[in-house]
C-alpha positions in Angstrom: 44.3 -68.0 -98.3 45.1 -70.9 -96.1 47.4 -73.6 -97.5 45.1 -76.5 -98.2 45.4 -79.6 -100.3 43.2 -78.0 -103.0 45.2 -74.8 -103.1 48.4 -76.8 -103.2 47.2 -78.9 -106.1 46.0 -75.8 -108.0 49.1 -73.8 -107.3 51.7 -76.5 -108.2 51.4 -76.4 -112.0 51.4 -72.6 -112.0 54.5 -72.3 -109.8 56.3 -74.9 -111.9 55.3 -73.0 -115.1 56.6 -69.8 -113.7 59.8 -71.5 -112.7 60.2 -73.0 -116.2 59.7 -69.6 -117.8 62.2 -68.1 -115.3 64.8 -70.7 -116.1 64.3 -70.4 -119.8 64.9 -66.6 -119.6 67.6 -66.8 -116.9 65.4 -64.8 -114.5 65.0 -67.1 -111.6 66.4 -64.7 -109.0 64.7 -61.7 -110.5 61.3 -63.3 -110.5 62.1 -64.6 -107.0 62.6 -61.0 -105.9 59.2 -60.1 -107.5 57.5 -63.0 -105.7 59.0 -62.0 -102.3 57.8 -58.4 -102.9 54.4 -59.5 -103.9 54.0 -61.7 -100.8 55.2 -58.8 -98.6 52.6 -56.4 -100.2 49.8 -59.0 -99.8 50.8 -59.5 -96.2 50.8 -55.7 -95.4 47.7 -54.7 -97.4 44.4 -56.3 -96.4 42.7 -54.0 -99.0 44.7 -55.5 -101.8 44.2 -59.0 -100.6 40.4 -58.5 -100.4 40.4 -56.9 -103.9 42.2 -59.8 -105.5 40.4 -62.5 -103.6 36.9 -61.2 -104.0 34.7 -62.7 -106.7 32.6 -59.5 -106.6 35.5 -57.4 -108.0 35.6 -57.6 -111.8 38.6 -59.1 -113.7 39.3 -55.8 -115.3 39.5 -54.0 -112.0 41.9 -56.6 -110.6 44.1 -56.2 -113.7 44.1 -52.4 -113.3 45.1 -52.7 -109.6 47.9 -55.2 -110.5 49.2 -52.9 -113.2 49.2 -50.0 -110.8 51.1 -51.8 -108.0 53.5 -53.4 -110.5 54.3 -50.2 -112.4 58.1 -50.4 -112.8 58.7 -52.7 -109.8 57.8 -56.1 -111.2 59.4 -57.7 -114.3 57.0 -57.7 -117.2 57.0 -61.6 -117.1 55.8 -61.5 -113.5 53.1 -59.0 -114.3 51.9 -61.0 -117.3 51.9 -64.1 -115.1 49.7 -62.3 -112.6 47.3 -61.1 -115.3 47.1 -64.7 -116.6 46.1 -65.8 -113.1 43.3 -63.2 -113.1 42.1 -64.4 -116.5 42.1 -68.0 -115.4 40.4 -67.3 -112.1 43.4 -68.4 -110.2 44.4 -65.1 -108.6 43.0 -66.3 -105.2 45.8 -68.8 -105.1 48.6 -66.3 -105.8 50.0 -66.6 -102.3 50.3 -70.4 -102.5 51.8 -70.1 -106.0 54.4 -67.6 -104.8 55.3 -69.8 -101.8 55.7 -72.8 -104.0 57.9 -70.8 -106.4 60.1 -69.8 -103.4 60.4 -73.5 -102.5 61.3 -74.4 -106.1 63.9 -71.6 -106.1 65.4 -72.8 -102.9 65.7 -76.3 -104.3 67.3 -74.9 -107.4 69.8 -72.9 -105.4 70.4 -75.7 -102.8 69.1 -73.4 -100.1 67.0 -73.9 -97.0 64.5 -71.8 -95.2 65.2 -71.1 -91.5 62.2 -69.8 -89.6 63.6 -68.0 -86.6 61.4 -67.0 -83.7 62.8 -64.5 -81.2 61.6 -62.3 -78.4 62.7 -59.1 -80.3 63.5 -58.4 -83.9 67.0 -59.6 -84.7 69.9 -57.3 -85.5 71.7 -57.9 -88.8 74.7 -59.3 -87.0 72.5 -61.8 -85.2 70.8 -62.8 -88.4 74.1 -63.4 -90.1 75.4 -65.4 -87.2 72.3 -67.6 -87.2 72.5 -67.9 -91.0 76.1 -69.1 -90.8 75.3 -71.7 -88.1 72.3 -73.0 -90.0 74.3 -73.1 -93.2 77.1 -75.2 -91.6 74.5 -77.4 -89.9 72.5 -78.1 -93.0 75.4 -78.0 -95.6 73.1 -75.7 -97.7 74.6 -73.3 -100.2 72.4 -70.5 -99.0 69.9 -69.9 -96.1 66.7 -67.8 -96.4 65.6 -66.5 -93.1 62.2 -65.5 -91.8 62.2 -63.8 -88.4 59.0 -64.1 -86.3 58.8 -62.0 -83.1 57.2 -63.7 -80.1 57.6 -61.7 -76.8 56.5 -64.8 -74.8 60.0 -66.3 -75.4 61.6 -63.8 -73.0 65.0 -64.3 -74.8 66.9 -66.6 -77.1 65.6 -68.1 -80.3 63.8 -71.1 -81.8 65.1 -72.1 -85.2 63.0 -74.3 -87.5 64.6 -75.7 -90.6 62.3 -78.2 -92.3 61.2 -80.6 -89.6 64.2 -79.9 -87.4 63.6 -77.6 -84.4 66.5 -76.1 -82.4 65.1 -74.5 -79.2 67.7 -72.2 -77.5 65.1 -69.9 -76.0 64.9 -69.1 -72.3 61.4 -70.6 -72.2 62.7 -73.8 -73.6 65.7 -73.9 -71.2 63.3 -73.3 -68.2 61.1 -76.1 -69.5 64.0 -78.5 -69.7 65.2 -77.6 -66.2 61.7 -78.1 -64.9 61.6 -81.6 -66.5 65.0 -82.5 -65.0 63.9 -81.3 -61.5 60.7 -83.3 -61.6 62.3 -86.4 -62.9 64.9 -86.4 -60.0 62.4 -86.2 -57.2 
């Protein structure tokens, strides 16, 4: 589901409630792992997404599906939270709720999200190097990283942290050279 103002308004109290529960039970990181896993599964499985989002699928079927995918992988609090979302008709907003939980967790841990776009998937050493540079640049305690592959870049990376964009891609460098050449003539 697209992030809209309505989705954000609906998701906010649920993500805050989940964070409150996680803090009370000292499970912020564990539930954060569950949220990350859930977002990954929803991204990879269009069938699951359609099942949970469809108003034609009964609540009981949605609960059975969630229990099956959760099995031993999700903490019982996370599963119960998902079942509550089904009961309240808010399961279509689960992605937005999870994303807001991730943001709350980052604030709690004094972390930032670095969205790194590269021409090819990054190696672990490259990811760690970028993570360290972003950490020193932002003074964050921790850096979460998302790697998006865009073959149009040719090489290099574009790093987005909040509203800051650092473009060290070949395409960006060629664009800057072109601007300099046209401004000198």
